[in-house]
N, C-alpha and C positions, 0 to 999 in steps of 0.2 A: 733748459737745454738737455737733450738726451745724450747720455754718456755713450762713448764708443765701446762696443764690446771688445774690440781688439786691445784697447789700452787698459781695460780693467779685468780681463780674464786671460790674457795671452801669456801664461806662465808655463814653463816646462822645465824638465831636468830631473835629476835623481832625488827622490824624497829623502830628506834629512831628519826632520823633526815635526811632530804635531803636538800642539797644546790645545786642550779643550777645557773651557769653563762653562758650566751649566748651572742655572738657577731655576728652581720651580717653586711657585707659590700655590698653596691649596687652602681652602677654608678650614679653619680650626674649630674648636668648640667655642661657642659664644662669639665675642668680638675679636678673637685672635686669628692671625694668619700664620699657618705653618709654612716653613721653608726647608728646602734641601738645596745645598750648593756643593758642587763637585769640581775639583781640578785634577786634570789627568795629563801627564807628560809622557809621550811615547817617542823614544829615540829610535830612529829607523836604520841607523848605521853608526859605526864608530867603535873604537877600542882604545881605552886610555887608562893608565895607572894613576890612581889618585889616593894618596894617604893610606897606602897599604891595601887598597882594594882595586879590583879591575872593573872599571866602568865600561859596560858594553851596551849593545842595542837592546831595547826592551822597554818595559815600564819603568820610568824613573821616579815619578811622583804619582801617587793616587791618594787623595785626601778628600774628606767630605765633612760638611757641617750640617747639623740638623737643629731645628729650634722653632721658636715662635716669636712674633712681634705683634704689638697692638695695631689693629686696623685703624684706630682713631688717632693714635699719637706716634706710631712707628717706633715705639720704644721696645727694645729687646726684652723679652720675658723669659726666654730659656735658650741655652746653648749646649749642644752636645757635639762630639767630634769623633772621627775615626781616621787613622792613617795606616793603611795597609802597606804602602810603599813610600819610603823616605830616602833622601839622598845619602844620609849618613846614619847607619846603624851603629850601635855600640860595639866598639872593638878596641884593640890596644892603642891605636893612634889617637882615639878620642878619649882614652882613659875611662871608658864605660859610659860616656855621654852619647846621646842620640837626639835626633830632630824632634822626638816626641816630648822631651823633658819639659819645655816651657808651656805646654798646652793648657795646664791648669790656670794660667793667667787669664785665659779667655773668660773665666767666670766673673772677672772684674768688669766685663762689658755689659753684664745684665743691668738693665735700666738705662743704658745709653740709647740715644735716639738715632736710628738709621736715617740716611739721606745726606744732604749736602754738608751738614755740620758734624758728621760722624768721624771724619778723618782725624781730628785732634784727639778724640777719645781713643781711637784705635792706636794711634802713635803712643799715647801715654801708657796704655796697658800692655801693648804687644808690639811696639815698634822697635826697629833696630835690634840690638843685642838682647832685648827682652823676649823676642818672638821668632817667627818664621816668615820669610819673605813670601813663600807660596800660600800659606794660610792668609797672610795679609792681603795678597792679590785677590784671593777668593772672597774675603770679607768686603774688600773695596768694590768688587763687582756686584755682590749681594746688595750693598748699600746703594750703588748706582741704579740698580733695577728697582729698588724700593722707591727711589726718587722718581723714576719713570712711572711706576704704578700710581704714585701720588698725583702726577700730572694727569694721567688717564682718568682717575676717579674724580678729579675736579672737572674734567670735561664731560664725563658721563656719571652724574651723581648716583644713578641707580645700579652701577656696575656690581657692587658687592651685595645687593639685596637678593633675598630668596635663594641663598646658596646653602647646600647641604654640607655637613662636615665631611672632609675628604675630597670635595669637588675641586678640580684644578681651576685656578684662576689665571695663571700666566706662566710663561716659560721663556727664558733667554738661553740661547746657545751661542757660544763665541769660540771660533776656531782660528788658531794660528798655525800656518804651515810654512816650512822652509824647504827650498829646492836648490840643488846645485846644477846650474845649466852647463852648457859646453864651455863657456868662458870660465876658467877656474879662478878668475880674480873677483868674481861677484857671486852673490846668492840672491835668489828671488823669494820674497816673502808675500804670503797671502793671508788676509784676515777676513773672516766672514762672520757677521753678526746677524742673528734673527730673533726678533721678539714676537711671541705669539700670545694673544689675549683671548681667553675663551668666553663665549657667551654662556648664559645659564643653560643647564641641561634641558633637553626637550622632554616630552611626556614619556618617552621610552628610555630615558636616562642617557641618551647619546650626547656627546660633546658637539658644540658648534663654535665656529671661529668668529670672533668679533673684529680683530685687527691683526695684521701681519706686517711688521716693519723690518726692513733689511738694509744692511750696509755691506759694501765690498770695498776692500782696500788692497792694492797691489803695489809693492815697492821693490826696487832694485837697490842692493847695498854693496858697496865696495868692501871686500873682506879685510883688506889690510888695515884700513882705518875705521871700519864700521860706519862709513859715510853714506848717507842716502843719495843715490844718483837720481832717482825719480820716484814720485809717489802719485798714484792715481786713485780716485775714490768715486763711488756712485752710491745712490740711495733710492729707495722707494718705500712708500707706505700704502698699503692696501686695506680698505675697510670692508667688513662683512655686513650682512651675511653673504652677499654675492660679491665675489672677488673678480674684478676686471683685470685683464692682463695689461696693467699699467706700464708705461715705459720707465726705465731707470732715469733718474736725474743726476747729472754730473755734479760732483763736489770737487772737481779738479782745481778750480780756482781757490777754494778754501784751503787746500793742502799744498798749494804750489810753493809756499815759503819753506816747506820742510826739505825740499831738494837742497843738498849741500850741508844739511845738519848731520852731526855725528850721533849715532845711537850709543856711543860710549860715554856720553855725559851731557845732561842738560836738555835733551829732547823732550823728556816727560814734562819738565817745567815749561818748556816752550809751548807744548800743546795745552797745558792747563791754563796758561796765561791767555791764550787765544780763544779757547772754547768753553772753559768751565763757567757754570752759572747760566748758560743759555740753553733752554729746553730744546730748541730746534737743532742744536749741535751735540746733544748729550750722547746719542747713539754713535755718532762719528767719533767723538772723544773716546768712548770706551774701546772702539776698534783701534784707534791710533795708539792708545796706551798699552796695547799688546806687543808693539813692535820691539821696544828695547828689552823687556824681560825675556821675550821669546828668542831674541838674538843671542842671549848669553848661553843658550843651549846649542847653538850652531857649531861652535868651536869643538866641542866634544864629539858631535856627530861627524865632523870631518876627520877626526883623528883615527888612524888605523895602524899605528906602529907603537902603541902604548905611551906615546908622548903627546902633549898638547899640540894641536895643529898650529903652525906658525901663520897660516893663512887667516885665522880668525881668533887669535888670542893676542890681546894687547900686552906688550912686554913691560917689564919693570915691577919692582916691589912697591906695594902700596905703603903709604905712611900709616903708622899703626894707630889710627883713630878708631872710633866705634865701628864695628863691623855691621854688615847688612842684616845679620840674624844672630840668634843665640849660638849656633855652632861656629860661626865665623867671628865671634866677638874677639876683640884685640887680645884679651888675657886668657882666651880659651886654649885647651890643649891641642885642638885640631889646627888652629892657626900656627902654633909653635911647630907642629909637624910640617905644615905646608911651607912655612918660611924657611925652615931648615932644609927642605928638600928631602926629608927622610921618608922612609917607607913608601917610596914611589911618589912623594909629594912634588908639587910644582909651585913656583912663585905665585902669589895671589895676583888677581887682576888689579889693574890700576884703579885709582879712586874714581875716575870718570866712569868706568864700566860699572862700578858698584853703585854710583850715585843714583842712576835711573832705576835700580832695583828698589830703592828706598824712598824716593821723593814723594810718592803718593802716600806712604805710610809715615 
């Protein structure tokens, strides 16, 4: 069934926030595949005091991973990282701690196998208070794309043959966008995923396209409870070298059960239970898993009076269990500042709001 353009692209309103995840694979030396993975959060509005700092519009997170994995086994061979923009820099309220502090733990992942079994290794070495939710999200998308590459190479056994070092093999781009429509009680979310697989270079060194796969998801969310009012999705897969203008295929039936679910807790697990482990749904799952983490940025983007927006912040103090990351661990100095409400701090989000930040890791 062809998807309706109106139900999958009809979004409007004031731009609030954009998140970009990007993963690129290139041929390395010998049997290795080089990777680069980036996460970029761009807040387009908002002004809020948070633990002694003023959070404003602009670049919120900008982090990247570089490294290599085995083309034969998918085992990680090398990991490097850079974080030019993080949420919490070292300051008085953090007692000198910052988001970069736990990054050395990533070295423990060398030797781990990317793909469907990677989640447990990531959680053990870098999950919850051991690491960073944003780097975890990036690693999870890298692992998901490795799994997709493995499916493609099984379908096309010669895909990796006759490749020169540095030649691009594949690229995934994943965008989350939030908008504030005229109705102040809701926000509209858009997720766009595109996978590009490159054919071997021609005799002039030019790139060619082998496959182009796309997913589009549009959702309307009730701000007060972070509840999904509606979800629409569509997908198409085009094969090279000649790309026909194929129609989009509706995935609305697959995502219909998400309507009524709250993004503040459990929706990530809900999606994993329904779509994980099925190659045909892997791209749709990656797109859906962007909704809950992206929504956590909407509240700050709506704030313009230095206080958290009541329209998109769940109230109440969380029970002091393990936090979603190193900086928000229960015994950390930043949490003490936030719970006390000192230095411009505000109460922490509810357990449900934090749970979807950590379920995948």
